[in-house]
C-alpha positions as CSV (number, residue, x, y, z in Angstrom):
1,M,113.4,85.3,210.3
2,E,111.6,83.6,207.5
3,Q,108.5,83.2,209.7
4,L,108.2,87.0,209.9
5,L,108.2,87.4,206.1
6,S,105.3,86.5,203.8
7,P,105.9,83.9,201.1
8,Q,105.8,86.6,198.4
9,V,108.5,88.6,200.1
10,Q,110.6,85.5,200.6
11,Q,110.3,84.7,196.9
12,F,111.2,88.2,195.9
13,L,114.3,88.1,198.1
14,R,115.3,84.7,196.5
15,D,114.8,86.2,193.1
16,V,117.0,89.2,193.9
17,F,119.7,86.9,195.3
18,R,119.6,84.7,192.2
19,L,119.8,87.8,189.9
20,S,122.7,89.1,191.9
21,V,124.6,85.8,191.4
22,W,123.9,85.9,187.7
23,L,125.1,89.6,187.5
24,T,128.3,88.6,189.3
25,I,128.9,85.8,186.7
26,L,128.1,88.1,183.8
27,T,130.5,90.7,185.2
28,V,133.3,88.2,185.7
29,I,132.9,87.0,182.1
30,F,132.3,90.2,180.2
31,V,134.3,92.9,182.0
32,P,137.7,91.3,181.2
33,L,136.7,90.5,177.6
34,E,135.5,94.1,177.1
35,R,138.8,95.3,178.4
36,L,140.9,93.1,176.1
37,F,138.8,93.2,172.9
38,A,137.0,96.5,173.1
39,V,135.6,98.2,170.0
40,H,135.6,101.5,171.9
41,P,137.7,101.6,175.1
42,Q,135.7,103.0,177.9
43,K,135.6,103.0,181.7
44,I,134.0,100.0,183.5
45,V,132.1,102.4,185.8
46,R,130.7,104.4,182.8
47,R,128.0,107.0,182.7
48,Q,124.5,105.7,183.6
49,I,125.8,102.4,184.8
50,V,123.8,102.8,188.0
51,T,120.6,103.3,186.0
52,D,121.4,100.3,183.9
53,L,122.0,98.2,187.0
54,G,118.5,99.2,188.1
55,Y,117.1,98.2,184.7
56,Y,118.9,94.8,185.1
57,F,116.8,93.9,188.2
58,L,113.6,95.6,187.0
59,S,113.7,94.0,183.6
60,S,114.3,90.6,185.1
61,L,111.6,90.7,187.8
62,L,108.7,92.8,186.3
63,P,108.0,91.4,182.8
64,A,107.3,87.9,184.1
65,V,104.5,89.4,186.3
66,L,103.1,91.6,183.6
67,L,103.2,88.8,181.0
68,S,101.3,86.2,183.0
69,Y,97.8,87.3,182.1
70,P,98.4,88.0,178.4
71,I,100.3,84.7,178.0
72,A,97.4,82.8,179.7
73,L,94.9,84.5,177.4
74,L,97.1,83.7,174.4
75,A,97.4,80.0,175.4
76,W,93.6,79.8,175.9
77,S,92.9,81.4,172.5
78,V,95.3,79.1,170.7
79,H,93.6,76.0,172.2
80,Q,90.3,77.3,171.1
81,T,91.2,78.1,167.5
82,I,94.1,75.8,166.5
83,P,93.1,72.2,165.5
84,E,93.8,69.8,168.3
85,T,95.3,67.3,165.8
86,F,98.0,69.9,164.8
87,L,98.8,70.6,168.5
88,Q,99.1,66.9,169.3
89,T,101.4,66.4,166.3
90,M,103.7,69.1,167.6
91,V,103.7,67.4,171.0
92,T,105.1,64.2,169.5
93,L,108.2,66.0,168.2
94,P,111.4,65.4,170.2
95,L,112.4,68.3,172.5
96,W,115.4,69.3,170.3
97,A,113.2,69.7,167.3
98,K,110.6,71.7,169.2
99,T,113.4,73.9,170.6
100,V,114.8,74.6,167.1
101,I,111.3,75.4,165.7
102,G,110.6,77.5,168.8
103,L,113.8,79.5,168.4
104,V,112.9,80.4,164.8
105,A,109.3,81.1,165.5
106,T,110.1,83.3,168.5
107,E,112.7,85.1,166.5
108,V,110.3,85.9,163.6
109,G,107.7,87.1,166.1
110,Y,110.3,89.2,167.9
111,Y,111.6,90.6,164.7
112,W,108.2,92.1,163.8
113,G,107.5,93.3,167.3
114,H,110.9,95.0,167.3
115,R,110.4,96.5,163.9
116,L,107.0,97.9,164.8
117,S,108.7,99.5,167.9
118,H,110.8,101.5,165.5
119,E,108.1,102.3,162.9
120,I,105.2,103.2,165.2
121,P,105.8,106.5,167.1
122,F,103.8,105.4,170.2
123,L,105.8,102.2,170.6
124,W,109.1,104.0,169.8
125,K,108.6,106.3,172.8
126,F,109.1,103.3,175.0
127,H,111.7,101.6,172.9
128,A,113.8,104.8,172.7
129,I,114.8,104.2,176.3
130,H,116.8,101.2,175.2
131,H,118.4,103.1,172.3
132,S,119.2,106.2,174.4
133,A,122.4,104.4,175.7
134,E,125.4,106.4,174.4
135,Q,127.9,103.8,175.5
136,I,127.3,100.1,174.7
137,D,128.3,97.1,176.8
138,Y,126.8,93.9,177.9
139,L,124.7,95.6,180.6
140,V,122.7,97.6,178.0
141,N,120.9,94.4,177.1
142,T,118.4,94.8,180.0
143,R,118.1,98.6,179.6
144,A,114.5,98.6,178.5
145,H,111.2,100.1,179.6
146,P,109.0,97.4,181.1
147,I,106.2,98.1,178.5
148,D,108.7,97.8,175.7
149,M,110.2,94.6,177.0
150,V,106.7,93.0,177.6
151,F,105.6,94.0,174.1
152,G,108.7,92.5,172.5
153,R,108.5,89.2,174.4
154,F,104.8,88.9,173.8
155,C,105.3,89.3,170.1
156,G,107.9,86.6,170.2
157,F,105.7,84.2,172.2
158,I,102.7,84.6,169.8
159,P,104.0,82.2,167.0
160,L,105.5,79.9,169.6
161,Y,102.1,79.3,171.2
162,V,100.3,79.2,167.8
163,L,102.5,76.3,166.9
164,G,101.6,74.6,170.1
165,L,105.0,74.9,171.7
166,G,104.1,76.9,174.7
167,G,100.9,75.5,176.0
168,P,100.1,72.8,178.6
169,T,99.6,70.1,176.0
170,G,102.5,67.9,177.1
171,A,105.2,67.4,179.7
172,N,107.9,69.2,177.6
173,E,105.8,72.2,176.3
174,S,106.6,74.4,179.3
175,L,110.3,73.8,178.8
176,V,110.4,75.2,175.2
177,P,109.5,78.9,176.2
178,V,112.0,78.6,179.1
179,I,114.8,77.3,176.9
180,V,114.1,79.8,174.1
181,T,114.0,82.7,176.6
182,L,117.2,81.6,178.3
183,I,119.1,81.4,174.9
184,G,117.8,84.8,173.8
185,T,118.7,86.4,177.1
186,V,122.2,85.1,177.2
187,W,122.8,85.9,173.6
188,G,121.4,89.4,174.2
189,F,124.2,90.2,176.7
190,F,126.7,89.0,174.1
191,I,125.5,91.1,171.1
192,H,125.4,94.2,173.3
193,A,129.0,93.6,174.5
194,N,131.7,96.0,173.7
195,L,133.6,93.4,171.6
196,W,135.0,93.6,168.1
197,W,134.8,89.8,167.5
198,R,133.6,88.8,164.0
199,F,132.5,85.4,162.9
200,G,133.2,85.5,159.2
201,P,130.6,83.7,157.1
202,L,128.8,82.6,160.2
203,E,127.5,86.1,160.6
204,W,124.8,85.3,158.1
205,L,123.5,82.7,160.5
206,I,124.1,84.0,164.0
207,S,124.2,87.6,165.3
208,T,127.3,89.2,166.6
209,P,128.1,92.5,168.4
210,A,128.9,94.1,165.1
211,F,125.5,93.2,163.7
212,H,123.7,94.6,166.7
213,H,125.9,97.6,167.3
214,W,124.8,98.9,163.9
215,H,121.2,98.7,165.2
216,H,122.3,101.1,167.9
217,T,124.1,103.7,165.8
218,K,123.2,107.3,166.5
219,T,122.5,107.9,162.8
220,P,119.4,105.7,162.5
221,I,119.4,103.0,159.8
222,N,116.4,101.0,160.9
223,R,118.1,97.7,160.3
224,N,119.1,94.5,162.1
225,Y,116.0,93.9,164.1
226,A,116.7,90.2,164.8
227,S,118.3,89.3,168.1
228,T,119.9,85.9,167.3
229,L,119.2,85.0,163.6
230,P,120.4,87.6,161.1
231,W,119.1,85.7,158.1
232,I,115.6,86.8,159.2
233,D,116.7,90.4,158.4
234,I,118.1,89.1,155.1
235,L,114.8,87.5,154.4
236,F,112.9,90.8,155.0
237,G,115.4,93.1,153.5
238,T,116.7,94.8,156.6
239,F,120.1,93.3,156.9
240,Y,123.1,95.6,157.2
241,L,126.6,94.6,158.2
242,P,129.7,96.4,156.7
243,R,132.8,94.3,156.4
244,R,135.1,96.4,158.7
245,E,133.4,99.3,160.3
246,F,131.7,99.7,163.7
247,P,129.5,102.7,164.6
248,T,131.4,105.6,166.0
249,A,128.5,107.0,168.0
250,Y,125.5,105.5,169.8
251,G,122.2,106.7,171.2
252,I,119.4,108.9,169.9
253,K,119.1,112.6,169.1
254,A,116.3,113.2,171.6
255,K,117.2,114.1,175.2
256,I,116.2,111.4,177.6
257,P,116.2,112.0,181.4
258,D,119.1,110.4,183.3
259,S,117.4,108.8,186.3
260,L,115.6,105.5,186.2
261,V,112.4,106.8,187.6
262,D,112.3,109.7,185.2
263,Q,112.9,107.4,182.3
264,L,110.0,105.1,183.3
265,F,107.6,108.0,183.3
266,Y,109.1,109.8,180.3
267,P,107.2,107.9,177.5
268,L,103.9,108.5,179.4
269,E,104.2,112.3,179.5
270,R,101.9,114.0,177.0
271,S,104.6,116.4,176.0
272,T,107.0,113.7,175.0
273,S,108.2,113.9,171.5
274,V,111.0,111.5,170.7
275,S,112.5,112.0,167.3
276,A,114.8,109.5,165.7
277,S,114.0,106.1,164.3
278,P,110.3,106.3,163.3
279,Q,110.8,109.7,161.6
280,A,113.8,108.4,159.7
281,A,111.9,105.3,158.6
282,T,110.3,107.0,155.6
283,T,113.6,108.2,154.2
284,D,115.2,104.9,155.0
285,A,112.5,102.9,153.2
286,A,113.3,104.8,150.0
287,N,116.8,103.4,149.8
288,S,116.2,100.1,151.7
289,S,116.8,97.9,148.7
290,A,120.0,99.6,147.6
291,S,121.6,99.7,151.0
292,H,120.6,96.1,151.7
293,K,122.4,95.0,148.6
294,E,125.4,97.1,149.5
295,G,125.6,95.5,153.0
296,A,125.2,92.0,151.6
297,M,127.9,92.6,149.0
298,E,130.3,93.8,151.7
299,M,129.5,90.8,153.8
300,A,130.1,88.5,150.8
301,A,133.6,90.0,150.5
302,G,134.5,88.6,154.0
303,T,135.1,90.0,157.4
304,E,138.0,91.0,159.6
305,S,138.6,92.7,162.9
306,P,138.2,96.5,162.8
307,S,140.7,99.0,163.7
308,T,139.4,100.9,166.7
309,S,138.6,104.6,166.2
310,D,136.4,106.5,168.6
């Protein structure tokens, strides 16, 4: 049978099988947890789950292909502009140190790419697909337009490669982007999960579902852009995490088509006018400092599990 299929088709089928295995593992882990510790009790087979399953496979297969040429150009540019002595110094660091530096660098790059996706209307049209989910669970992590996902990942890779942690300068350099991407992807499923778990003071250091759920609230607050390291939001004044509450409603005010195909073409339509986050950014900026202090004060008071109200 394999002799009848081209190598590309064989690789595609292997990738689909691998993703199916991972989806099974994620489902076995998160579905029971979301039933036992749900913020908002909801059905397992919820609205738009078929669309989100389509995004799971699309977002896992397509971005790697679309990113290959931009990443190659980025790597070439870095090695033409960054002093070779600096790159060689980074190569000599142990893998654990490069991984830690890579995590922070990637998170800073992703933070600004994510923030721009909220503040620039053209980028928001693509990012709005991710925010259009009205019910949040682990599977929403991969609900993203390919252009939006490619832009976010590329922004994260820029500082990683500038620091010499992503180019072919040594045997371990190719491992750092893989490790960082794997950590970010796994944690992305967790922070989207329908879980009320809180980590107390650790929530200043590592993101939780509560932290990211507030990013998805239907009343836009334009906060919590980091994916794994909340202290980056603290650094740039966009941290918001009330002590007890979770959002009561998710999604955006604009009407987004239900089907996967329609959603993929929706941002490209000339008549598209997605209102929500970018339009709210101007108003939000006016009270950014006050709200940031309020959220930080609430966090300083401690955390506890919320009472569920939906």
